[in-house]
N, C-alpha and C positions, 0 to 999 in steps of 0.2 A: 504493500500500500504506500510506503514511503517513496517509492520510485515514481515520481511525477512525470518522468519522461516516457513512461510506458502508457501509451494512449490506446493501443489497438488490442482490445481484449473483449470478452463477453461472448454472447451467442444470440441466436435468433429466437429464443424461447420467450415470447412476450406474454405467455400465459402464466406459467410458473405458479408458485404459491402467492397468496395475498394479492390477487389481481382485481379485487372489488373496487378499490379506490380509483385506479386508473381507468377502469371500465366506466365507472360513474362519471368521471370528469370528461372522458371522451364523448359520451352521449350528450352531455350538456352542450358541447361545441357543435357536434355534427351528426347526431342521430338522424336517420332517414326520416324525412318529413311527410312522405306521401304513401306510406305503407299501412296506415291505420293500425299500427301496433305501438303499444307502450307510451312513448313520448316522442317529442319532436326536437331536433337540435336547433340552435339559433341560426347557424349558417347552413345554406344549401350549396350543393356542388363544391364541397370542401374535401380536400384530401388530407387525411390524418397520418402523421409520421409517429408511430408508437415507439417510444424509447423508455425502457424500464431502467431508471437510475436508482430507484429506492425500493428494493424488495420488501422491506418492512423496517419500522423504526426510523431513527435518525439516519440521514443519508451521509455518505462520506463526501468530503469536498472534492476529492479526485474524481469520483463517479459523476458528480453534478457538473463539474467543469468539462469533463469529456463528453457528457451528454449534450451540453450546450454547444460545444464545438462541432459535434457530429451533426446536430440539427442545422446549424448555421452553414456548414460546409456542404450539406446535401440538399439545399434548396428551400429550407423552411423560411417563410415570410413572417410568420408570427409564431411565438413560442409560449405555450402555457406552462407555468412553473408553480404547480400546486404542491409545494413542499416547503420545508423550512425548519430552522432550529435556532437555538440561542447561543451557540458557540461554533466558531468557524476557524479551526486551527490552521488551515491552509487557505485563508481568504485571498491571499495574493494570487493563488493559482485560479481560483474562481473568478477573481477580478479580471485576470488576463483573458479568460474565456468570454466573459461578458463584454469586455472591450472588443474582442475579436468579432463577436456577433453584432455588436453595435456598429462597428466599422463596415460591416456588410449590409447594413440597413435592415436588420431583423428586429421586429418589435417584440420585446419581452414583457410578459404580463405575469406578475407574481402575486401569490396569496400573502396577505398581511400577517397571518398567523392567528392562533386560537387561544391566546393566553390572557385575554382581557387586559392587555398591557399597552402603555404609551410607548410606542417604538421609536419615538424621538429620543427618549432617554434610555430605553432598554432595547437593544438591537435584536432584530429578527433577521436571520441570514437566509438566503443571500440578500444583499442590498445593492442598489445602483451606485452607491458612493464608494469610490475606490480608496483603499487603505493609504495610498500615496497621494491622494488628492484628486479632485475632479469627480465626475460621475457620468454614468451612461445617459445618453440623450433619448434613446428609444426604449423606455422602460416605464411601466405603470404598476403601481402597487395597489391592491384592491382589498378593502374591508368588506365585511358581510352585514347585510340587512336581514331582519326578520320580515315576515309578511304582514306584520301589524302596522297600524298607522298612528299609534299613540306614543307614549314616552318610551316604550320598548321597541321602537322602530329599529334601532341598531341591535344586532345580535349580541347577547350578553357575553359571549365568548370572544368576540372579535377584537383583535388589536386595532389600534387607532393612532393617529399622530398628525398634528397640523402640518408638519414638514414631511414626514416619511410615508404617509398614506395619501394616495392621490384622490380616490373617490370610493364610493360604496356601490355594491351590487347585491342582488338577492342571493342569500346563502343559507337560508333556513328551510328545512323540509322541501328540498329540491328533488323532484321525481325524475329519475334518469335510469339509463341502462345499467344492468348488473350481469355478472357472469351467468352462463348457462341459460341464456334466453329468458332472463327475468328482469324485473324492474324494482326499484326501491327508492324511498326517500332518504336523503342524507343531508347533513348540515356541516358547515365549515367555511372558512375563507377559501378552502380548496374547491368549493362549489361556486363561490362568488367570482373567483378569477376566471374560470372558463366561460362564464357569462360574458365577461368583457372580451375574452379571446374570441368567442364566437361572433361578437359584434365587429371586432377588428377584421376577422376573416370575411364577414359579410360585406363590409365596406370594400375590402381589397378585391373581392370577387367581382363587384360591380364597377369599381373604379381602380383598375390595376395600375393606372398611371400615377396614383398618389403614393408618395413615399411613406415609409414607416413613421417618420417624424410628423408628417402631415396627418396621418391617421391617428397617431397619439393625440395631437393637439385637437383634432376634431372630436374625439371621444371626451376629452377633458372639457373643452369649451362648450359642448352641447349638453353637459350634465345638468340635471334639474336641481336647482338650489332649494334647499329645505330650510325654511325660516321658522324653526320651532325648537323648543327645549326637549332633549331626550336624556335618558339615563346613560351616563358614562358606563361603558361595559364593565361588568363585574361589580357595580355599585348601584345604589339608588339615588345617586347625586345627579340632579338635573343640570345639564350644560347645554349651551347652544350647539346644535348639530354642526354648524359651520366651524366649530373649533376642533373637530375630530379628523379633518382631512384638509388637503391643500385646496380643493375646489369647493368644499362644503356642499358637495352635490352627489346625486345618484345617477348612475349611468342611464342614458335614454337613447335607445336604438333609433326611434323615429326621428328625434332631433339630430342625431348623428348622421343619418342617411340624408336628411335635408341639407345639412351643412356640407357633407361630402359632395352632393350634387352641385351646390353653389360653387365650391372650390374647384371642382372638376371643370365646370363651364367657364370659369374665369381664367 
C-alpha cells in the first residue's frame, strides 16, 4: 500500500461483496427511465463508468487517487464521489489526482459526509483544497436535505459549512436500484451527491459544448435560495439555512437547464 507509484492493479469484478451502496448511487444518476420498473434516474442517455475504490469501510487514499485518475484518463466528464473520511494520511497523492482530473476538465461532485459536522473546521476528505495551497476549480460538495419543509429540512446527519459545502440536494429516503433486481430507500450525502451528478450529466448530454466549469457555475447559480431558519444538523438550534453552505441554496434541475440553454445560445 505504501508504494504510491504502483497504479495498475485491481480486477474487473464490480460486483464483489458490499455492492449495495454503489448500486444505489448509480441508479440515482442513471436508472433507465422508460422501462416502468422501480425508479427513474435523473439523467437519460448517460453512460456509467463503474469503479469500485471502496469495498467496505474507510477507503485508502491510494485507491481513491487511482480511481480518480482512471476515470479522468478514460473519458469521464463528471465524477461522482460518494465516499469520504476524517483522516487522509496521503492527501498529497489524492490532491495530485484531483489536480490531474481538474486539468482535464472533469467535474467532480463529492458527498459532504454524514457526521452532522461543520466541515469548515473539521475536515471531511477528500477536499478540493490542496495541502500546498490552491484548490480545484471543477469541484462541488453536496449536503443532504430531508423531504420535509419545516425546520428539519436539512438532514440531521448531514455535514455542512458556509465555505466547504456548496449546496444541498435530496438525500433522505431516496428510492433507487439495489442488487439482485431490487429497489430500496437509502439516506446519506452519498445519495445527495448523485442527484447533483445526474443533473450535471443531464446538462452535459444536452449541451456538450459547455465546459465542466460552466456546468458547475450553472448548477450553483441556479440553486433555489431558502430564506428560513432550520435546525443545524445534529442539534435543535435554529440557524438561517443560508449559513450552512456557500450558495445557501438547493439544487434545481429546471432552473439549471434554463440557465444552460441561455448560456449555450449566447
